[in-house]
Structures are given as structure tokens and as C-alpha cells.
C-alpha positions in Angstrom: -32.1 -34.3 -35.1 -32.3 -38.1 -35.3 -32.9 -39.8 -31.9 -32.4 -43.4 -31.2 -34.0 -45.1 -28.1 -33.0 -48.5 -27.0 -35.3 -50.6 -24.9 -35.7 -54.2 -23.7 -32.8 -54.5 -21.4 -33.0 -55.9 -17.9 -31.9 -58.7 -15.6 -32.1 -62.2 -16.8 -30.8 -65.6 -15.7 -28.1 -67.3 -17.6 -29.6 -69.3 -20.4 -32.5 -66.9 -20.8 -33.4 -64.6 -23.7 -34.0 -60.9 -24.2 -35.0 -58.9 -27.2 -33.6 -55.4 -27.5 -35.2 -52.8 -29.7 -33.8 -49.5 -31.1 -36.4 -47.1 -32.5 -35.6 -43.9 -34.4 -37.5 -40.7 -33.9 -37.2 -37.0 -34.8 -37.8 -37.2 -38.5 -38.9 -39.6 -41.2 -35.9 -41.6 -42.4 -35.2 -43.7 -45.5 -33.6 -47.1 -45.1 -30.3 -47.1 -43.3 -27.9 -49.5 -41.7 -27.9 -50.0 -38.0 -25.5 -51.7 -35.6 -25.4 -52.9 -32.0 -22.4 -52.5 -29.8 -21.9 -53.2 -26.1 -19.6 -52.0 -23.4 -19.0 -53.8 -20.1 -17.6 -52.0 -17.1 -13.9 -51.4 -17.5 -13.9 -52.8 -21.1 -13.7 -51.4 -24.6 -16.9 -51.0 -26.6 -17.2 -53.9 -28.9 -19.2 -54.8 -32.0 -22.2 -57.1 -31.5 -24.2 -57.2 -34.7 -25.2 -55.0 -37.7 -27.6 -54.9 -40.5 -26.9 -52.8 -43.6 -29.3 -50.6 -45.5 -29.7 -53.5 -48.0 -30.3 -55.9 -45.1 -27.0 -57.8 -45.1 -26.2 -58.9 -41.6 -23.0 -59.1 -39.6 -22.2 -60.7 -36.3 -19.3 -60.9 -33.9 -17.9 -64.3 -34.4 -18.3 -65.2 -30.7 -22.0 -64.3 -30.8 -23.1 -65.7 -34.1 -25.7 -68.4 -33.5 -27.0 -66.9 -30.2 -27.8 -63.4 -31.4 -29.9 -62.3 -34.3 -30.4 -58.8 -35.8 -33.4 -57.8 -37.8 -35.5 -54.8 -38.6 -39.1 -53.8 -39.0 -40.6 -53.5 -42.4 -40.8 -49.7 -41.8 -37.0 -49.7 -41.6 -36.9 -47.4 -38.6 -36.5 -50.0 -35.8 -33.9 -52.6 -35.4 -34.1 -55.6 -33.0 -31.5 -57.7 -31.3 -32.7 -61.1 -30.3 -30.4 -62.5 -27.6 -30.7 -66.2 -26.7 -28.7 -68.5 -24.4 -27.4 -65.5 -22.5 -24.2 -65.8 -20.5 -22.9 -63.7 -17.7 -20.2 -62.3 -20.0 -23.0 -60.8 -22.1 -23.6 -58.3 -19.3 -23.0 -54.8 -20.7 -24.7 -51.6 -21.8 -25.9 -52.2 -25.3 -26.0 -49.3 -27.7 -27.5 -48.9 -31.2 -26.1 -46.8 -33.9 -27.6 -45.6 -37.2 -25.7 -45.2 -40.4 -28.1 -42.5 -41.8 -25.5 -41.2 -44.3 -24.6 -44.6 -45.6 -21.0 -44.0 -44.7 -18.1 -46.0 -46.1 -16.4 -48.5 -43.8 -17.0 -51.7 -42.1 -20.4 -52.2 -40.3 -18.3 -53.6 -37.5 -16.7 -50.2 -36.9 -18.2 -47.5 -34.6 -17.1 -44.9 -37.1 -19.7 -46.0 -39.6 -22.6 -44.7 -37.5 -23.9 -41.1 -37.3 -26.3 -41.3 -34.4 -26.3 -43.3 -31.2 -28.8 -44.2 -28.6 -28.4 -43.8 -24.8 -27.9 -47.5 -24.2 -29.8 -50.1 -22.4 -28.4 -52.2 -19.6 -28.4 -56.0 -19.9 -27.4 -58.0 -16.8 -27.1 -61.7 -16.9 -26.9 -63.5 -13.6 -25.3 -66.9 -13.1 
């Protein structure tokens, strides 16, 4: 069973930065695409950023320029660097892994086979 564990969330002042990480465990994996999604209380889960198995990157239009996604050379951990944080960034952030290299948009939750438990990001104003 593939397990994903997010870390790096916490409380930060508006304008600050956080780096989230998502590490895979359970078995050795080949390269795969990974995505970040977030869900605020009472809101739908929304796409944040993704990186494909071939390292193409994708961002929500509203977040591009503030958030960056990248992976370790080992291809088993993905990071989300978040800068200039705003209160509206407050949410639980989830990572997903496209282990099977599914068809579909990396912006779609349906593309991902495994999910982490989420990490809370709270941005105060």
C-alpha cells in the first residue's frame, strides 16, 4: 500500500511563507505525477498545483507566481513552496499521487490514485 504523508503546515502571518512536503512510503516507486489540492471549511476541494511524471508543472491561475511545486531527485517527495500567503489560503492541503499514470488533467482529483491525510495551513491577518 502506498502511503503519502504531508507535513509543513501550521500557523503563519499574512505575507509569510511555508513549505509543504509530501513523502511517499510503503514501497519503492518509480517516477509519478503528484498534485496538491486544498479544502477550506465549507468549500469544495480545489486544485492548487501539480507536477507530472515528466516534471511538467501546473498551477491554479490565482496562485501562479506565489506557489511553486517541485520534487526531490529521488522522485518520491514533492514540495509546495508557498509565498506571500493570504488569509484565503487557509485550508487543509492534500497531496495526491498518480502512481498509475492515469489519463486526464493533472488539475482533476480523479487523476490521483493515493492521497495523504492532509496538513492544516492557517494564515492570520
